[in-house]
N, C-alpha and C positions, 0 to 999 in steps of 0.2 A: 595587463591592459585594462584601462579604466574607461568604461563606456558611458559613465555618467555625464550629463551635461554640466558644464561649469556654471557658476552663477551668471556670468556674462552671456553664455549661450542660452540659458534658461530665460534671461531677460529678453534677448532677441526673439526667442520663440514666442514669448508672451506678447511682445510688441507686434510681431507679425500676425499672431492670431487675432489681436484686437483690430488691426487694420483689415484683415480678411473679413471679420464680422461687419466692419463698416462698408466694405465694398460689396458684400453679399446683398445689400439692399438694392443694388443696381442690376442684379442678375435678370430679373423678370423684364425690366424695360429693355435691356440689351437684347434679350431673346426676341421679344415681341416687335421691336423696332429695328432689328438688324444693326444695332449699334446704339450709341448714346448721343445726346445733344451736346452742343458746345458748352452749355451751362453745366451739365453733368461732368464733362471732362475737366472743366475748371475746378469744380468742387473736389473731384478726385485728386487732381494735381495738388491742391492745397492740403488735403488729408495725407497724401503720400509724403509731401515735404515736411509736414508737421511730425510725422512718425519717425523721421530720420532714416528711412529705408530707401530713399532715392539714391541711385548710383552706388549700390552696396559694393560694386566691383571696382570702384575707383579710389585712389589714395586720398587720405584725409587732407594732405597738403594741396590737393586740387579742388577740395570741396566735397569729395565723396565720403561715403561712410567707412571705407577702408576695412571691410570685413575680410576675414580669411575665406578660403574656399569652403571649408566645413561650415563656417558660420553662414555663408551664402546658401549652402544646401539646406541648412536648418530653416532659414527664412523661406526658401522656395517651396519646401514641403508644406508649409502652412498656406502660402499663396496658391499652391496648386489645387487646393480644394475649391477654388472659385470656378464657376462656369462662365461661359462667354469669354474665356481667356482673359478675364479681368485682371489676372496676375500680371499681364503685360503692361498695365497702366502704372505698375510700380517699376519704373524704368531702370533698366541696367544698360547703360550705353554700350555700344559694340566694343568688345575688348580691343579691336583694331585701333580705336582712338587713343589707346595708350602710346601709340607710336607717333602721335602728333608732335610737331615742332612747337616751341613755346608760342609762336605767333598763331599757329593752327589751333593750339589748345585754347587760347584766349578767344578765338573767333568761333570755334565749334564746340569743343568738349565742355568747357566751363559753363557756357549758357545751357547746355543740356543738363548738366548737374544741377543747375539752379532752376530747372523746369521751364526755361524760356525757349529752348529749341528742342528738336527731336530728330534723331538720325534713323536711317534705314540702310540695309545692306543689300546691294544689288549684285548678286553673283550668278544665279541660275539663268539659263538661256533656253530657248526652244530645243537646241541640240546639245546642251551642256547642263545636265542635271547632276546625277551621281558622279559624273566624270567632269569636274570643273576645268580640267586641262584642255578640253575640247572647245576653247574659247573662240567665239566669232566676233565679239565686240573688240574693236581696235582703237588704239590711241596712236595718233600720228603727230610727230613733232612739228611745231611751227616756229616761227622766229621768236615768239614770246610765250610759248606754252605748248599746249596739246589740243588736238581735235579728236573727239570721241564719236564713233559711229557704231551702232549695234542695237540690240534688243535684249531686255531683261524681263524675266517672268518671276512670279511668286515673290514680289518685293514686299515682304511683310512690313506693315505700318507705312507703306509708301503713300497712302492717302493722307496720313496725318503728319508725316515727317516734313521738314522743310529743307533738309539736305540729305545727300546720298553718299554712300561709300561704294564706288563702282569698280568692279574688277574688269580689267581690259588687257588685251595683248598689246604691249607697247613697242613701237618702233619696228624696224625691219627684222629684228631678231625675235619679235613676238614675246617679249619678256612680260610675264604676268605681274601686273602692277595695280595698286589701289589708288583711286583718285577721290578727293573730296569735292563734291559737286553740289552747288546750291540748286534746289529743285526748280527754281524759277529761271534758270539759265536758258536763253533762247536755244531751241532745237530739241528740248526735252518734251515729250508728249506722253501723257498717261492714256494709253490706247484702249485698255479694257480693264474692267474690275470684275473678275469672275465671282460667281456665287458658289461657294463651296458647301459641303455637307454640314460643316460646323457653323455655328454663329460665333463670330470673332469680334471683339470690341473694335479692332482695326481691320482694314482690308489688306489684300495681297495683290495689288494691281500689276499690270504689265506696262512696260515703258519702252518707247523707242528713243534712240539718241541719233539725231541727224545733224552732222557738222556742229557738234556741241563744243565750243571753245572754252578751255579752262587755262588759267595761268600756270606758269612753270611751278609755282609753289603749291599747286593743288595735289601733287604726289604725296601720298601718305606712306611713310617709311621710304625705302629706297626703290628705285626702278628695279623690277625683277623680283621683289620680295613679297609679292601679293599672295602666293601660295603659302609661304612660311607663316605670314601673319594670319592668314585665314585658318590654317591648321591649328594654330595655338588657340584660336577662338573656338574651333570645333571641340577640342578636348574639354574645355570648361563648360561649354554650352551643353554638351552631351551629359555631363554630370548633373547640370541643373535640370535637364529633362528627366533624368532618373529620379531626382528629388521631387520634382513637381508631379510626375505620374504616380509616385508612391503616395504623396499627399492626396491626390485625387482618388486613388483607390481606397485610401483610408476613409475618406468622406463617404464614398459609395457603400463601403461595408457598414459604417456606422448607421447610415440611413436604412440599409437592408436589414440589419439586425433589429433596429427599432420596429420596422414594418413587420418583420417576422414574429416578433413578440406580441404585437398588437393585433395583427390580422388573424381572424378566426375563420376556419373552414372545417366542416364536419364536426363542429362542436369543440374544437381545440385551436389554440394558437398554432399557426403553421410552423413556428419554431420547435414544436414538439415532434415534427415529422423528420425522420432520419435523413431523407434525401435533402431536405432544406438544411439540416444541421451539417451535412457533408459539404454543401456549397459554402456555408459560412466558414467552416474550418479551413477549407482550401484557400479561401480569400485571405484569412489571417496568416496562413503560411506564406503566401505570395508576398504579402506586404512586409511581414517581419524580416524575411530573408533579404529582400531587396533594399530595405532601409539600412540594414546593417552593412551590406556591401557598399552602397553608395557613400555612407559615412566613412567607411574604411578608406576608400579610394580618395575621397576629398581630403581626409587627414593625411594620406600619403603625399598628395600634392603640396599641402602646407609644410610638411616635414622637409621636403626638398631633397630626400635621400634616394629617390627612385629616378632612373633615367627617363628622358622625355618619351622615347619610343615605347617603353614598357607602360608608362602612364597613359599614353595614347591608346594602347590596347586595352588597358584596364577600364578606361572611360568608355570604350566601345562595349565591353562586357556589361558595365553598369547600365548604359543606355539600352542596349539590346534586351537584357534581362528584365529591367524595370518596366520598359514600355510594353513588352509582350505580356508580362505578368499583369499589368494594369488592364490590358485588354481582356484578359481572362476574368479578372475580378469584376469589371463592369458588366461583362456579359452575364455572369452568374447573378449579379445584383438586379439587373433588368429582369431576369427570369424569376427571381424571388418576388419582385413587385408585380409580376403578371401583366395584365393589360395596362395597368397604370404605369408600368415601367416603359411603356411605349408612348406616353403622354408627354408632350414637350414642356408642360408646366411642372414636371417633376425633374429635379436635378439629375437623377440617374439616367434619364433619357438624354439630357444634354451632354453629360459626361461620356455617354456611349458614343455619340457622334464626335465629340471633341478629342477623345483620347486616341482615335484611330490614326490621326496624322502624326502622332509621336513615333510611329513605326516607319515613317517616311521622311520627315524633314530632319535637317542636320545629319543626313546620312541614313539611308534606308536600313532596315534590319539586315538585308542581304549584304550591304556594304560593311556593316559592323562585323558580320561573320567573316568576310574576307580579311578585314583588318586583324581580327583575332587569329584566324588561321595563318595569316602571313607571319605574325609574330611567333606562333608556335613552330612553324616550319623553319624559319630563319634562325631562331634563337632558343628554341626549346620551351620548357614549361615554367620558365622563370616568372611568367605573367601570373602564375597561380600563387607565388610565394609572398609572404609578408616580409617587409624590410626588417633587418636586424639592427638593434640598438648599438650605437658605437660606444 
């Protein structure tokens, strides 16, 4: 096995690092103002488009960067070092948009790839969080389309997006179905914008849908395919969370190491103290192990030789392990910084707040454990095995 980055992968990593350095300049403004100005968003969009890293998960023939899953993970590791979730300005359109018809692609996906539109995914509801099958939002057939009624919470980027991918129970059989819905459609109301413990460059609003009419061609994929499409998105997104949290943990360790070398107490750098050394070493272990596994699973996805259910469980392992390891890393790094680690002007403090959500969204740590255990119970320990070359 060759774990070296190829020249192409090294170039992508370098490009992503340069873009990360550009976006780092916006971190303080994002934190102090709870977001960025329209002018800043426009400047960031231009920088992202110029980097070639917009829509890395979409095929080249549609205008995307066409990166493999491993290449995407390498990019996300670099971007994950940003605070304020500025990594999210380097837009990866929802994977569900791959299921667009040609007409839908021209109207929705291609403008997103060009940086002209922005999508958001409306799945979670007051009574349907980790269990999306408990849908209350409904879609009722009409003579010329569908009528949506319901409520969605935690619609990340819902403040900035101009169209939504809405999961609803369609028809009398309550078939889970995705709909493409322009946000300015009558009957859609953004009812609340919660303030969360992290500072996010975009918000996570709550929406209500009251007699929202959409045409028949608003269905994304087929009627009843909403869960299947969403599950495919979860597998890749969980791998990207593993990559981003690993990158965030690496930045935290780098900052804590430099602080420990420079900060003097009792006449010595605190890096000379064994308890501090132990924390630094434990951080390095958490980062190294989780990077290797996330890369492995991303490579397995690209190879296409592992079945979908096994990959789903392996992505759950990667997400669970990396997000919890990053939590441990940032906790240690805040401790190393002492009182300054509690100061919002320091990146370690911001990362401490921001990394917490990675154990919740796209499936909680508890849900990841259930997925992994289910695979073990049903099919044995194959989830632990490496694929064999043909």
